[in-house]
Phi, psi and omega in degrees: 000129183291147178295143178281114182268138178256136184262124177239025182294142180230160178280157184298330184267005180283130184290143176284152183277322187265140174252110179272128185284126178270150175296138183218113182296348178282348184232148170290143184209163176215157179292153181280000183284063185292331180301337180294345180302331185251010182294331181268359183238140179216171179261119183288147176235076186287154171054227183294343180290350175286340179290124180054033180293142176291158178299152183302320181297321180291321178296313180299314181298311183297322182287309187284312183295314181292322182299317178298315181292318182292319176302311182295322180296318178296323177295318181294318179296322178295318179297317180299316181295322178296328181268009178074022180251134177283117182290147177285143178305136181265135173206161183236134175250132174248117183239123176264127182227155174222151186231135177229168175054227183297322180298322177294313181302315182298316182288319179302319180294317180295324180281341183073028184289338175298329177290326176295319178298320179294318178298319179296314181296318182293321179295323179292321178298322184286323189240358182097158188292345182271005181303130179259112179264010180081018182266146176287329180197149175248008186303316183295325179285330178286340186238032182298327184273357179270105184292343181273339178268119189289150167263123184256147182220139170246119179252122178252116186240121174274138174241124180074030179265184179283326190080196182233076181282180178110150184285126175290323184296320182272355180085011181264004182292131176292332177294319178298314181294318186286330187251332191233003176239146182241116178059035191276323185207162182268150173280181178289164181301141178085354181282178188284334182168199182281147169299145172108330181266329180300331180299333182298327177295320176293314185296317181296340179279355177252123181298328181254013174055049181228128184228138170248137184231125181234119188232141176237138187207164176291145181300135181256144181301325181283353187219059188299138175088349184254126178228355177218143174218150176217136177209149172251139180225137175244140185236086178253168174286154178299144184203168181237146172229109186058239182268352182274138178245130184243144179283341184101347175278140174214148182230148170236118181182207178284125185297140172223153183229148174222162184220138174215194183289355175261003177113194181266138184238136181256134176216197180207148172242167184297147166294147181236147174050242185298323177297319178296318179297318181296318180292323177299316178299318179298326181274355182083018178266134179297133181292138182261143177236099186298338181280347181274156180303126180074010185281341178281153181138184185233142174248126177252131177248111186255117187275129179054075184295145177266000182240161177242169186295322182295311179296321180298315179299317179297317181295319180297315180294325184288324187250346185242008181301327178298324180286341180275345191295331180277109184293336184275322183224019181282173181287131178234130178227154176224137180241127178244118184279175181304325182274005179091354179292143184249143175226135176244103179303140183224174179297125188280061182289341180262358179279118185297337182271334181258336183305320178300325178290323178297316178296320178296325176296317179300321179293318184288329190275343179202152178292135178195162177284130178284151184286329185197180177291351178276006177229147179207146173241124185233138172266130181283354174083191182256163181214133177240098185301324184233027181080006177209183181053066181295126177247132168277131187275322180135187185239151183232129172255135181231141177222152174228163176219085188291344177263005183218244190291344176292326175232072188289148175272337185273109180280350182281346181245129177270096183291319178048168179263126185224147173230126176284126181262126186222141172225204192316305183295352179065032168259145175288108179297316185195144167269090188285130181259145174251103190282148172059028176279340181076186181280151359277156175280146183235149171242146180205166174223126177254128180247108184293144176290151180301330184292339180247006184302309183290327178294318177294322178302322182291343179266356185281149174284180184300326182269004177056047184251358181197162173253108186285131182269348177276157182290130183248139179297136178087348181275158176302146184299338181266352190300306183290332177293321177296314180299320179294316181295319177300314180300314181295316183288328175297313180300314181299316181295319180296315181297316181296322180292315184290332184290348179280349182257127178267148178298145177297149180297142179294147179286150178305136180093346180261002183294134178246120182246078184296329181292315178296321177300318182292319178297318179299319181293321180292323179296334178277001177085010179270091181278137180292142177271127179294140179293147177290134178296137182282137181282122186274130177271336181235127177276155182224140178216129177276098179296317174230103181304152181302131180218150180266124180245137179287147176255172181296334182275002179090000177268181177242157171222145181269130179236142179199157172229125181237145181241135176242143174214165181268130180297148184300323185295338182298320185293337178284344184260351185235168184246014182245165180267350180224156173228154175266130175241150176244123180250138179236127185236137177206153172231123185231154174292145174259120183227116180053045179067009175246159176274130180256221184294144182267152182266158173288139184239154164250122186236134179228111177280150181283342179247122186296334183286353172277119184240149180281132179245000179176164176212053185288125176052039176082005175261120183262118188252127180234142179231139177190176182253146176232140173272172174301135179067006177270144180235153174232135178250144175239122175266125189237134173224130182270165169291162186285155181212166183294144183296337183273011175256150172252139179236161179230132177267125182233100174263137175226158178203154178208157173278122183250350176196122005280171178291138181253151178294333177237120181273146178208146177234144174253138175210155178214151178229136182228128175270000000 
């Protein structure tokens, strides 16, 4: 049976729907590949959380998309209460749909996707088939005329939300900020982050990086008469077609034109009111009525989703359960799959891996009698960074399971010690791990006090996955100090709690007597052979041994200067005048004679050509070239830490180019 072909032929004089933005030296510009903002950032799934973990795209989407909607909903509810209006309950529906045959043809035409297919083909002709436009897949654009291959859509609909009010003409529109500006302005205090980055979560959920947004909102004084807007936006990488250069941004809406010395430029602004409603109907989006109960809010139409309903549900439960806990005003979501089946994500009290965090949250959020010594509620106390401006840090709930995961029998699963970090929006920022603490494993939930909520927000990365302890440009002077103090006090509280539990006695027959084994071996005359000393390719010298210096806030910081040079024997083995060396620097807590979590560092090399190539898990990696008899020094300063902790500075280095017949690493440790 022949494939059913869909016809998208148009007449020559028919206007195109999409306006592709051309590069223009008269304006500041950036590529439309906004999804790339999060390529270097991901949501960690430590220990047991790696089991059945949702896909990275689903985690990013659930965190960023919901956070933007939830922030706006909380703002709207607050506004309603101030005006004496009872806010309508807020909830979000996620609906997965697919279209085939005539329905597909109709929707493809309304979306203007045939124009995307043409743009894609033309860009490939210009630059070759390997051109990367920043798309997750081009399959849907390659098969637009195949009626049997479905076009898939994910529609995210807010009910009782704020919507996206504000004047488009004056540049105050929230739709403009949310869809077309990147890192442009800050949200209100306590919100999830900067405008402009949350869109990346939506965009990454579309294989062809195309989103339609339809919003209904209360009339704003600055924007009289307007209560609905709709616009389509495409976010591709910059590309060329023949002599034309495109930024990768494209819009579908009401046409607008501008003119300068480079010619006339076509763009689009959102459809408004009845025009927006008509376009929504054409796209199959339910028309919104802002005057009706729950009618305000935004509908997002995500073309060809990269995520599925199952992963989305798992991600919502994993990161949003704190916001769901309040039955009266908590977050409510519903997911409708392609087959019409419905799922309502709920607090994961029956999930064996998440339940301990839920219980720890209950302990942290309100005073109550603990069930046993395996539970504790701790206040982290107050902190005055500069002797004034007292901040309350928040509360910590801790739980252990000495008959289960605290002393696990299963070595294939890394249970590890984790604390869920939570602040105002009630999303789990991170399941923070405390490495190398050993048994027993502890679970906890930290609930930040309202007084430090906005300061912690200012320390978060674009994906809101951590509270950065190093000083960040543009942040409040106390922000990183608060994050550091929280980190230090959490670690101290966790260690003190875990130290009260003794390991269970070994079972009969499981006793390991390594000393007796060693004595037996020596009595038989089997003397151990000392290992051959490794030949060092890089020399190391501690110019300034690691030392702890007090700070004004009463904490300590580790300072050191280390020097690296190339060993003389290396030059006899190679034919070049320079070698590339890689240096790795870290400062870690010392816990039970083991190295634990690493601290954030400030590192300054004495030679500018040494550049940092990474800082994975607290290891700062630098690469550069050295000549014969040349040395490079690294000045290192750690973030501050509590005085009752011991830290160790560990510098290592190796020759990484050219390859040597004998490999060697230099390392040193200083307490």
